[in-house]
Chimera marker file (.cmm) of the C-alpha trace (Angstrom):
<marker_set name="trace">
<marker id="1" x="30.047" y="-10.938" z="-6.957" r="1" g="1" b="0" radius="0.5"/>
<marker id="2" x="26.913" y="-9.891" z="-5.451" r="1" g="1" b="0" radius="0.5"/>
<marker id="3" x="25.390" y="-11.680" z="-2.416" r="1" g="1" b="0" radius="0.5"/>
<marker id="4" x="22.734" y="-10.974" z="-0.310" r="1" g="1" b="0" radius="0.5"/>
<marker id="5" x="21.589" y="-13.060" z="2.857" r="1" g="1" b="0" radius="0.5"/>
<marker id="6" x="18.119" y="-12.754" z="3.603" r="1" g="1" b="0" radius="0.5"/>
<marker id="7" x="17.478" y="-13.731" z="7.567" r="1" g="1" b="0" radius="0.5"/>
<marker id="8" x="16.164" y="-13.892" z="10.838" r="1" g="1" b="0" radius="0.5"/>
<marker id="9" x="17.120" y="-13.580" z="14.213" r="1" g="1" b="0" radius="0.5"/>
<marker id="10" x="16.985" y="-17.034" z="15.954" r="1" g="1" b="0" radius="0.5"/>
<marker id="11" x="17.070" y="-18.883" z="12.756" r="1" g="1" b="0" radius="0.5"/>
<marker id="12" x="19.450" y="-21.620" z="13.135" r="1" g="1" b="0" radius="0.5"/>
<marker id="13" x="19.661" y="-22.393" z="9.830" r="1" g="1" b="0" radius="0.5"/>
<marker id="14" x="20.389" y="-18.646" z="9.074" r="1" g="1" b="0" radius="0.5"/>
<marker id="15" x="23.547" y="-18.859" z="11.383" r="1" g="1" b="0" radius="0.5"/>
<marker id="16" x="25.122" y="-22.069" z="9.907" r="1" g="1" b="0" radius="0.5"/>
<marker id="17" x="24.351" y="-19.963" z="6.315" r="1" g="1" b="0" radius="0.5"/>
<marker id="18" x="26.440" y="-16.598" z="7.539" r="1" g="1" b="0" radius="0.5"/>
<marker id="19" x="28.525" y="-19.189" z="9.380" r="1" g="1" b="0" radius="0.5"/>
<marker id="20" x="29.659" y="-20.735" z="5.771" r="1" g="1" b="0" radius="0.5"/>
<marker id="21" x="29.977" y="-17.526" z="3.810" r="1" g="1" b="0" radius="0.5"/>
<marker id="22" x="32.173" y="-16.440" z="6.612" r="1" g="1" b="0" radius="0.5"/>
<marker id="23" x="34.791" y="-19.521" z="6.650" r="1" g="1" b="0" radius="0.5"/>
<marker id="24" x="34.852" y="-19.253" z="2.572" r="1" g="1" b="0" radius="0.5"/>
<marker id="25" x="35.727" y="-15.779" z="3.251" r="1" g="1" b="0" radius="0.5"/>
<marker id="26" x="32.342" y="-14.794" z="0.659" r="1" g="1" b="0" radius="0.5"/>
<marker id="27" x="31.792" y="-11.080" z="1.107" r="1" g="1" b="0" radius="0.5"/>
<marker id="28" x="27.732" y="-10.775" z="2.121" r="1" g="1" b="0" radius="0.5"/>
<marker id="29" x="25.065" y="-8.128" z="2.452" r="1" g="1" b="0" radius="0.5"/>
<marker id="30" x="22.716" y="-9.243" z="5.501" r="1" g="1" b="0" radius="0.5"/>
<marker id="31" x="18.862" y="-8.378" z="5.264" r="1" g="1" b="0" radius="0.5"/>
<marker id="32" x="17.263" y="-8.987" z="8.782" r="1" g="1" b="0" radius="0.5"/>
<marker id="33" x="13.574" y="-10.049" z="7.165" r="1" g="1" b="0" radius="0.5"/>
<marker id="34" x="11.641" y="-8.809" z="10.616" r="1" g="1" b="0" radius="0.5"/>
<marker id="35" x="13.157" y="-5.283" z="10.227" r="1" g="1" b="0" radius="0.5"/>
<marker id="36" x="13.075" y="-4.712" z="6.385" r="1" g="1" b="0" radius="0.5"/>
<marker id="37" x="9.085" y="-6.509" z="5.157" r="1" g="1" b="0" radius="0.5"/>
<marker id="38" x="9.845" y="-4.633" z="1.553" r="1" g="1" b="0" radius="0.5"/>
<marker id="39" x="12.933" y="-6.763" z="1.241" r="1" g="1" b="0" radius="0.5"/>
<marker id="40" x="11.462" y="-9.856" z="2.570" r="1" g="1" b="0" radius="0.5"/>
<marker id="41" x="8.584" y="-9.266" z="0.381" r="1" g="1" b="0" radius="0.5"/>
<marker id="42" x="10.730" y="-9.451" z="-2.960" r="1" g="1" b="0" radius="0.5"/>
<marker id="43" x="12.663" y="-12.348" z="-1.958" r="1" g="1" b="0" radius="0.5"/>
<marker id="44" x="9.289" y="-14.060" z="-1.052" r="1" g="1" b="0" radius="0.5"/>
<marker id="45" x="8.238" y="-13.472" z="-5.055" r="1" g="1" b="0" radius="0.5"/>
<marker id="46" x="10.957" y="-14.145" z="-6.669" r="1" g="1" b="0" radius="0.5"/>
<marker id="47" x="11.479" y="-17.632" z="-5.181" r="1" g="1" b="0" radius="0.5"/>
<marker id="48" x="8.019" y="-18.587" z="-4.486" r="1" g="1" b="0" radius="0.5"/>
<marker id="49" x="9.593" y="-19.278" z="-0.864" r="1" g="1" b="0" radius="0.5"/>
<marker id="50" x="9.147" y="-18.394" z="2.819" r="1" g="1" b="0" radius="0.5"/>
<marker id="51" x="11.594" y="-19.659" z="4.716" r="1" g="1" b="0" radius="0.5"/>
<marker id="52" x="14.686" y="-18.399" z="5.718" r="1" g="1" b="0" radius="0.5"/>
<marker id="53" x="17.704" y="-18.365" z="4.596" r="1" g="1" b="0" radius="0.5"/>
<marker id="54" x="17.448" y="-16.904" z="1.030" r="1" g="1" b="0" radius="0.5"/>
<marker id="55" x="20.712" y="-16.183" z="-0.479" r="1" g="1" b="0" radius="0.5"/>
<marker id="56" x="20.458" y="-14.421" z="-4.120" r="1" g="1" b="0" radius="0.5"/>
<marker id="57" x="23.478" y="-14.556" z="-6.006" r="1" g="1" b="0" radius="0.5"/>
<marker id="58" x="24.026" y="-12.352" z="-9.506" r="1" g="1" b="0" radius="0.5"/>
<marker id="59" x="19.864" y="-12.828" z="-9.870" r="1" g="1" b="0" radius="0.5"/>
<marker id="60" x="20.296" y="-16.272" z="-8.336" r="1" g="1" b="0" radius="0.5"/>
<marker id="61" x="18.142" y="-17.683" z="-5.227" r="1" g="1" b="0" radius="0.5"/>
<marker id="62" x="19.220" y="-20.539" z="-2.987" r="1" g="1" b="0" radius="0.5"/>
<marker id="63" x="16.616" y="-21.302" z="-0.359" r="1" g="1" b="0" radius="0.5"/>
<marker id="64" x="17.684" y="-22.220" z="2.628" r="1" g="1" b="0" radius="0.5"/>
<marker id="65" x="20.467" y="-24.035" z="3.776" r="1" g="1" b="0" radius="0.5"/>
<marker id="66" x="22.157" y="-25.655" z="1.104" r="1" g="1" b="0" radius="0.5"/>
<marker id="67" x="26.390" y="-26.757" z="1.498" r="1" g="1" b="0" radius="0.5"/>
<marker id="68" x="26.214" y="-28.025" z="-1.765" r="1" g="1" b="0" radius="0.5"/>
<marker id="69" x="24.770" y="-25.112" z="-4.285" r="1" g="1" b="0" radius="0.5"/>
<marker id="70" x="27.165" y="-22.610" z="-2.110" r="1" g="1" b="0" radius="0.5"/>
<marker id="71" x="29.897" y="-24.525" z="-2.979" r="1" g="1" b="0" radius="0.5"/>
<marker id="72" x="28.513" y="-24.664" z="-6.663" r="1" g="1" b="0" radius="0.5"/>
<marker id="73" x="28.363" y="-20.832" z="-6.627" r="1" g="1" b="0" radius="0.5"/>
<marker id="74" x="31.417" y="-19.528" z="-5.131" r="1" g="1" b="0" radius="0.5"/>
<link id1="1" id2="2" r="1" g="1" b="0" radius="0.2"/>
<link id1="2" id2="3" r="1" g="1" b="0" radius="0.2"/>
<link id1="3" id2="4" r="1" g="1" b="0" radius="0.2"/>
<link id1="4" id2="5" r="1" g="1" b="0" radius="0.2"/>
<link id1="5" id2="6" r="1" g="1" b="0" radius="0.2"/>
<link id1="6" id2="7" r="1" g="1" b="0" radius="0.2"/>
<link id1="7" id2="8" r="1" g="1" b="0" radius="0.2"/>
<link id1="8" id2="9" r="1" g="1" b="0" radius="0.2"/>
<link id1="9" id2="10" r="1" g="1" b="0" radius="0.2"/>
<link id1="10" id2="11" r="1" g="1" b="0" radius="0.2"/>
<link id1="11" id2="12" r="1" g="1" b="0" radius="0.2"/>
<link id1="12" id2="13" r="1" g="1" b="0" radius="0.2"/>
<link id1="13" id2="14" r="1" g="1" b="0" radius="0.2"/>
<link id1="14" id2="15" r="1" g="1" b="0" radius="0.2"/>
<link id1="15" id2="16" r="1" g="1" b="0" radius="0.2"/>
<link id1="16" id2="17" r="1" g="1" b="0" radius="0.2"/>
<link id1="17" id2="18" r="1" g="1" b="0" radius="0.2"/>
<link id1="18" id2="19" r="1" g="1" b="0" radius="0.2"/>
<link id1="19" id2="20" r="1" g="1" b="0" radius="0.2"/>
<link id1="20" id2="21" r="1" g="1" b="0" radius="0.2"/>
<link id1="21" id2="22" r="1" g="1" b="0" radius="0.2"/>
<link id1="22" id2="23" r="1" g="1" b="0" radius="0.2"/>
<link id1="23" id2="24" r="1" g="1" b="0" radius="0.2"/>
<link id1="24" id2="25" r="1" g="1" b="0" radius="0.2"/>
<link id1="25" id2="26" r="1" g="1" b="0" radius="0.2"/>
<link id1="26" id2="27" r="1" g="1" b="0" radius="0.2"/>
<link id1="27" id2="28" r="1" g="1" b="0" radius="0.2"/>
<link id1="28" id2="29" r="1" g="1" b="0" radius="0.2"/>
<link id1="29" id2="30" r="1" g="1" b="0" radius="0.2"/>
<link id1="30" id2="31" r="1" g="1" b="0" radius="0.2"/>
<link id1="31" id2="32" r="1" g="1" b="0" radius="0.2"/>
<link id1="32" id2="33" r="1" g="1" b="0" radius="0.2"/>
<link id1="33" id2="34" r="1" g="1" b="0" radius="0.2"/>
<link id1="34" id2="35" r="1" g="1" b="0" radius="0.2"/>
<link id1="35" id2="36" r="1" g="1" b="0" radius="0.2"/>
<link id1="36" id2="37" r="1" g="1" b="0" radius="0.2"/>
<link id1="37" id2="38" r="1" g="1" b="0" radius="0.2"/>
<link id1="38" id2="39" r="1" g="1" b="0" radius="0.2"/>
<link id1="39" id2="40" r="1" g="1" b="0" radius="0.2"/>
<link id1="40" id2="41" r="1" g="1" b="0" radius="0.2"/>
<link id1="41" id2="42" r="1" g="1" b="0" radius="0.2"/>
<link id1="42" id2="43" r="1" g="1" b="0" radius="0.2"/>
<link id1="43" id2="44" r="1" g="1" b="0" radius="0.2"/>
<link id1="44" id2="45" r="1" g="1" b="0" radius="0.2"/>
<link id1="45" id2="46" r="1" g="1" b="0" radius="0.2"/>
<link id1="46" id2="47" r="1" g="1" b="0" radius="0.2"/>
<link id1="47" id2="48" r="1" g="1" b="0" radius="0.2"/>
<link id1="48" id2="49" r="1" g="1" b="0" radius="0.2"/>
<link id1="49" id2="50" r="1" g="1" b="0" radius="0.2"/>
<link id1="50" id2="51" r="1" g="1" b="0" radius="0.2"/>
<link id1="51" id2="52" r="1" g="1" b="0" radius="0.2"/>
<link id1="52" id2="53" r="1" g="1" b="0" radius="0.2"/>
<link id1="53" id2="54" r="1" g="1" b="0" radius="0.2"/>
<link id1="54" id2="55" r="1" g="1" b="0" radius="0.2"/>
<link id1="55" id2="56" r="1" g="1" b="0" radius="0.2"/>
<link id1="56" id2="57" r="1" g="1" b="0" radius="0.2"/>
<link id1="57" id2="58" r="1" g="1" b="0" radius="0.2"/>
<link id1="58" id2="59" r="1" g="1" b="0" radius="0.2"/>
<link id1="59" id2="60" r="1" g="1" b="0" radius="0.2"/>
<link id1="60" id2="61" r="1" g="1" b="0" radius="0.2"/>
<link id1="61" id2="62" r="1" g="1" b="0" radius="0.2"/>
<link id1="62" id2="63" r="1" g="1" b="0" radius="0.2"/>
<link id1="63" id2="64" r="1" g="1" b="0" radius="0.2"/>
<link id1="64" id2="65" r="1" g="1" b="0" radius="0.2"/>
<link id1="65" id2="66" r="1" g="1" b="0" radius="0.2"/>
<link id1="66" id2="67" r="1" g="1" b="0" radius="0.2"/>
<link id1="67" id2="68" r="1" g="1" b="0" radius="0.2"/>
<link id1="68" id2="69" r="1" g="1" b="0" radius="0.2"/>
<link id1="69" id2="70" r="1" g="1" b="0" radius="0.2"/>
<link id1="70" id2="71" r="1" g="1" b="0" radius="0.2"/>
<link id1="71" id2="72" r="1" g="1" b="0" radius="0.2"/>
<link id1="72" id2="73" r="1" g="1" b="0" radius="0.2"/>
<link id1="73" id2="74" r="1" g="1" b="0" radius="0.2"/>
</marker_set>
């Protein structure tokens, strides 16, 4: 399972998402959307949303910090 977290520094919901993933021992790659504009545009186009965090897992995108969706996915 491949998980990618799209986040921005200073985002409290991004921090909560990272904490949840680490607590549940989910391996993930984090992409800083402030540093990687192409990645940010990619996830915006894929989800239709501009906010962060966004978590992409095997092609599916979870927008925002959503524990219920995380639990269903992992």
